[in-house]
C-alpha positions, 0 to 999 in steps of 0.5 A: 072433411075426412081424408078416408073412408073405412068400411068393415064387413064380416063375410060368411065365406072362407078367406080364400073365397073372398081373396079370389073374389077380390083379386081375380079381375074377372070375379072382381068385375062381376061383383063390382059391376065393371069390366077390368082390362086385365089381371091384377098384378103388382105394377099393372096399370089397368082400365075399368069401365062401369057396367051398371046402369047407375054408373054408365060411361064411368071409367077409371085407371087403376094401378095395383100396388100390393098383393099379399095373398089372402091378407092385403090387396091395394091399388090407386085409382083415378077417374078417367071419364065421368060426370064431373070430368075428374081425370085431373084429380090426384088418385086415391088409394084403395085397400082391402084387408082380410082377416079370418074370423070364426064365421068366415072373413072380416074385410076392411075396405079403406079409401084414402087421399081425399084431402088432396082433391080439389075443393070443387070435387072433394066433398062430392067424391067423398060422399059418392065413394062412401055410398059406393063402398056401402053398395059394393060391400053388399055386392061382394057379400052377395057374391061370396056368400052365394 
């Protein structure tokens, strides 16, 4: 079992546009299809609630760990409420790394920490989050390239 998910995507949008979509909590909520309780600042502990029908009633807590303008945004997150009641699991870490390319921005999304999860949830969460990041990368591309 792998400990991390990594998704690379080339976006036809300037780096400042992608950075804003990632780090402005309202924009993040729009493309991620979630309500976020407040702005992203290092050390902030926030609550997110999914707004899409597929993820209805899923909530999580996230803590912003890094904000390096137009380069790196990172947080840890942990389910608060959800179908598997995973709130007792350790948090995983999510990192968004941005690099300029000739056609716009290369974004690498990584989520790590699955190896620390219980055997009961590790495989399901890895699969769900892999599918989730594939979908979210498409949502983000549609948002920033519009």
